[in-house]
C-alpha positions as CSV (number, residue, x, y, z in Angstrom):
1,X,0.0,0.0,0.0
2,X,2.9,2.4,0.8
3,X,4.4,1.8,-2.7
4,X,1.0,2.4,-4.3
5,X,0.6,5.6,-2.3
6,X,4.1,6.8,-3.2
7,X,3.4,6.1,-6.9
8,X,0.2,8.1,-6.7
9,X,1.9,11.0,-5.1
10,X,4.7,11.1,-7.6
11,X,2.2,10.8,-10.5
12,X,0.2,13.7,-9.2
13,X,3.4,15.8,-8.8
14,X,4.5,15.0,-12.3
15,X,1.1,15.9,-13.8
16,X,1.0,19.2,-11.9
17,X,4.6,20.0,-13.0
18,X,3.7,19.3,-16.7
19,X,0.6,21.5,-16.4
20,X,2.5,24.4,-14.8
21,X,5.4,24.1,-17.3
22,X,3.0,23.9,-20.2
23,X,3.2,27.6,-21.2
24,X,7.0,27.5,-21.0
25,X,7.1,24.4,-23.2
26,X,4.7,26.0,-25.7
27,X,6.8,29.1,-25.9
28,X,10.0,27.1,-26.5
29,X,8.4,25.0,-29.2
30,X,7.0,28.1,-30.8
31,X,10.3,29.9,-30.7
32,X,12.1,27.2,-32.8
33,X,9.5,27.0,-35.5
34,X,8.1,29.4,-38.1
35,X,5.1,31.6,-37.4
36,X,3.0,29.6,-39.8
37,X,3.7,26.3,-38.1
38,X,2.9,27.8,-34.7
39,X,-0.4,29.2,-35.9
40,X,-1.5,26.0,-37.5
41,X,-0.3,23.7,-34.7
42,X,0.6,25.6,-31.5
43,X,1.8,22.4,-29.7
44,X,3.6,20.7,-32.5
45,X,7.3,20.0,-33.2
46,X,9.4,21.7,-35.9
47,X,8.6,20.4,-39.4
48,X,11.1,22.4,-41.4
49,X,14.0,22.3,-39.0
50,X,14.9,24.3,-35.9
51,X,14.6,28.0,-36.7
52,X,17.5,29.4,-34.6
53,X,17.3,32.7,-36.6
54,X,14.4,33.6,-34.4
55,X,16.9,33.9,-31.5
56,X,19.8,35.3,-33.5
57,X,17.6,38.0,-35.1
58,X,16.7,39.2,-31.6
59,X,20.1,38.9,-30.1
60,X,21.8,40.8,-32.9
61,X,19.3,43.8,-32.7
62,X,20.4,46.9,-30.8
63,X,16.9,47.4,-29.3
64,X,17.1,44.1,-27.4
65,X,20.3,45.1,-25.5
66,X,18.9,48.6,-24.8
67,X,15.8,47.0,-23.4
68,X,17.9,44.6,-21.4
69,X,19.8,47.5,-19.9
70,X,16.6,49.2,-19.0
71,X,15.2,46.1,-17.3
72,X,18.4,45.7,-15.3
73,X,18.3,49.4,-14.2
74,X,14.6,49.1,-13.1
75,X,14.9,45.7,-11.5
76,X,18.1,46.3,-9.5
77,X,16.9,49.8,-8.5
78,X,13.6,48.4,-7.3
79,X,15.4,45.6,-5.3
80,X,17.8,48.1,-3.7
81,X,15.1,50.5,-2.6
82,X,12.7,47.8,-1.4
83,X,15.3,45.8,0.5
84,X,16.6,49.0,2.2
85,X,13.1,50.4,3.2
86,X,11.6,47.1,4.1
87,X,14.5,46.0,6.3
88,X,14.5,49.3,8.2
89,X,10.7,49.1,8.7
90,X,10.9,45.5,9.8
91,X,13.7,46.3,12.3
92,X,11.5,49.0,13.8
93,X,8.4,46.9,14.0
94,X,10.2,43.7,15.2
95,X,12.8,45.1,17.6
96,X,11.7,48.5,18.9
97,X,8.9,49.0,21.4
98,X,6.9,52.2,20.9
99,X,3.3,53.4,21.4
100,X,1.0,52.7,18.5
101,X,3.3,50.1,16.9
102,X,0.5,47.7,16.1
103,X,-1.6,50.5,14.6
104,X,1.2,51.7,12.3
105,X,2.0,48.1,11.3
106,X,-1.7,47.5,10.4
107,X,-1.8,50.8,8.4
108,X,1.2,49.6,6.4
109,X,-0.5,46.3,5.8
110,X,-3.4,48.1,4.1
111,X,-1.0,48.5,1.1
112,X,-1.5,44.7,0.5
113,X,-5.2,45.4,-0.4
114,X,-4.4,47.6,-3.4
115,X,-2.7,46.2,-6.5
116,X,-0.6,48.5,-8.6
117,X,-3.0,48.6,-11.5
118,X,-5.9,49.9,-9.3
119,X,-3.8,53.0,-8.3
120,X,-2.4,53.7,-11.8
121,X,-4.4,56.9,-12.4
122,X,-3.6,58.8,-9.1
123,X,-0.1,57.4,-9.4
124,X,0.3,58.9,-12.9
125,X,-1.0,62.3,-11.7
126,X,1.4,62.3,-8.7
127,X,4.4,61.3,-10.8
128,X,3.5,64.0,-13.3
129,X,3.6,66.6,-10.5
130,X,6.9,65.3,-9.3
131,X,8.4,65.4,-12.8
132,X,9.1,61.6,-12.9
133,X,7.2,60.8,-16.1
134,X,9.5,59.2,-18.7
135,X,12.0,58.5,-15.9
136,X,13.3,55.2,-14.5
137,X,12.6,56.5,-11.0
138,X,8.9,56.9,-12.1
139,X,8.9,53.1,-12.4
140,X,11.3,52.1,-9.7
141,X,9.6,54.0,-6.8
142,X,6.1,52.8,-7.4
143,X,7.3,49.2,-7.7
144,X,9.2,49.6,-4.4
145,X,6.3,51.3,-2.7
146,X,3.8,48.5,-3.6
147,X,6.4,45.8,-2.8
148,X,7.3,47.1,0.6
149,X,4.3,46.0,2.7
150,X,4.4,42.3,1.8
151,X,8.2,42.2,2.1
152,X,8.1,44.1,5.4
153,X,5.9,41.3,6.8
154,X,8.5,38.7,5.7
155,X,11.4,40.5,7.3
156,X,9.5,41.4,10.4
157,X,8.7,37.7,11.0
158,X,12.4,36.8,10.5
159,X,13.8,39.7,12.6
160,X,11.4,38.9,15.5
161,X,13.0,35.4,15.8
162,X,16.4,36.8,16.6
163,X,17.0,36.0,20.3
164,X,16.8,39.0,22.6
165,X,19.9,37.8,24.5
166,X,22.0,38.3,21.4
167,X,20.8,41.9,21.1
168,X,21.4,42.6,24.9
169,X,24.9,41.1,24.6
170,X,25.6,43.4,21.6
171,X,24.5,46.5,23.6
172,X,26.6,45.5,26.6
173,X,29.7,45.2,24.3
174,X,29.1,48.8,23.3
175,X,27.2,48.3,20.0
176,X,24.6,50.9,19.1
177,X,21.1,50.1,18.0
178,X,22.0,50.8,14.3
179,X,25.3,48.9,14.8
180,X,23.3,45.9,15.9
181,X,21.1,46.2,12.9
182,X,24.0,46.7,10.5
183,X,26.6,44.2,11.8
184,X,24.5,41.5,13.5
185,X,20.9,41.5,12.4
186,X,21.4,41.9,8.6
187,X,24.1,39.1,8.3
188,X,21.8,36.7,10.2
189,X,18.9,37.7,8.0
190,X,20.7,37.1,4.7
191,X,18.3,34.3,3.7
192,X,15.3,36.5,4.3
193,X,16.9,39.4,2.4
194,X,17.7,37.1,-0.5
195,X,14.1,35.9,-0.6
196,X,12.8,39.5,-0.6
197,X,15.3,40.4,-3.4
198,X,14.2,37.5,-5.6
199,X,10.5,38.3,-5.1
200,X,11.0,42.0,-6.1
201,X,13.4,41.1,-8.9
202,X,10.9,38.7,-10.5
203,X,8.0,41.2,-10.1
204,X,9.9,44.2,-11.5
205,X,11.5,42.1,-14.3
206,X,8.1,41.1,-15.6
207,X,6.2,44.3,-15.0
208,X,4.5,45.5,-18.2
209,X,1.7,47.9,-17.4
210,X,3.6,50.5,-15.3
211,X,6.5,51.0,-17.7
212,X,4.0,51.2,-20.6
213,X,2.2,54.0,-18.7
214,X,5.2,56.0,-17.4
215,X,7.9,55.6,-20.1
216,X,7.2,57.5,-23.3
217,X,10.6,57.1,-24.8
218,X,11.0,53.7,-26.6
219,X,14.8,53.8,-25.8
220,X,13.9,53.5,-22.1
221,X,11.5,50.6,-22.5
222,X,12.3,47.4,-20.6
223,X,12.2,43.9,-22.1
224,X,8.4,43.2,-21.5
225,X,7.6,46.2,-23.7
226,X,9.9,44.9,-26.4
227,X,7.3,42.4,-27.4
228,X,5.3,45.1,-29.0
229,X,7.9,45.6,-31.8
230,X,6.9,42.2,-33.3
231,X,3.2,43.1,-33.4
232,X,2.2,45.1,-36.5
233,X,-1.1,46.4,-37.8
234,X,-1.6,43.5,-40.2
235,X,-0.1,40.6,-38.3
236,X,2.2,39.3,-35.5
237,X,5.5,37.4,-35.9
238,X,4.6,34.8,-33.3
239,X,7.8,32.9,-33.7
240,X,9.8,36.0,-32.7
241,X,7.4,36.7,-29.9
242,X,7.9,33.2,-28.5
243,X,11.7,33.5,-28.8
244,X,11.5,36.9,-27.1
245,X,9.4,35.5,-24.3
246,X,12.0,32.7,-23.7
247,X,14.8,35.2,-23.6
248,X,12.7,37.2,-21.1
249,X,12.0,34.4,-18.7
250,X,15.3,32.5,-18.8
251,X,17.3,35.0,-16.6
252,X,14.5,34.9,-13.9
253,X,14.4,31.1,-14.0
254,X,18.2,30.8,-13.7
255,X,18.3,33.3,-10.8
256,X,15.5,31.5,-9.0
257,X,17.2,28.1,-9.4
258,X,20.4,29.3,-7.8
259,X,18.6,31.1,-4.9
260,X,15.7,28.7,-4.3
261,X,17.2,27.3,-1.1
262,X,17.7,30.8,0.3
263,X,14.0,31.7,-0.6
264,X,12.7,28.7,1.3
265,X,14.9,29.4,4.3
266,X,14.1,33.1,4.3
267,X,10.3,32.6,4.1
268,X,10.3,29.9,6.9
269,X,12.9,31.4,9.2
270,X,14.8,28.1,9.0
271,X,18.2,29.8,9.4
272,X,17.5,30.5,13.1
273,X,16.7,26.9,14.0
274,X,19.2,24.8,15.8
């Protein structure tokens, strides 16, 4: 019975993995075929040979590297701002006692109720007044603002598990409160910080609607907006679109594979056990 049960569990996992990887497999198969083959049979194999020119045509274009640079600027900027702000807020809520701490924490959590797309109109008006339209900061700051509440929760939970005895010992040895945060708390919270960085990186890397609204200059467009260059008035080059999608998601997948263990540890607080 145990072998039957294990076989059933593995079968369910394999089926679910195939279902979830279906879009990626479809995109890859479409990227190595012609547009006609993809339209006639979206899930088929190449009939006229592998069309590597779909990839080489993108990689040899100057626009792709410009969009890659914009994506890196936006993603790394959003990660830096979010990790900095969220870690400082989490330190305050987790380690410092002050009146109204619960109220302020709950007010911060209200940000979880409002997705970015809902606030796009007032956000656009505010960014216009601040002169951030058609600026990278006009994309970085909103992404960081809407990512901060959820990531503050993650870091607050992790910071609160640090033993008080460790903090008291640091103060006795002459360490300041910020010194404890900088030299003791942050190194211990490296798994949680890595988890936050990965979550923000993936979110900002794939963001489409906000850059489309804020960035008017095509030279500043990130990779998700680059898909529009293969969509014309009279048709779409689906083979190039699929190849572009694969090039877009490959960096995020690779980064996630190398940091997966840190994400699990950071979200569960496992680094503090034992």
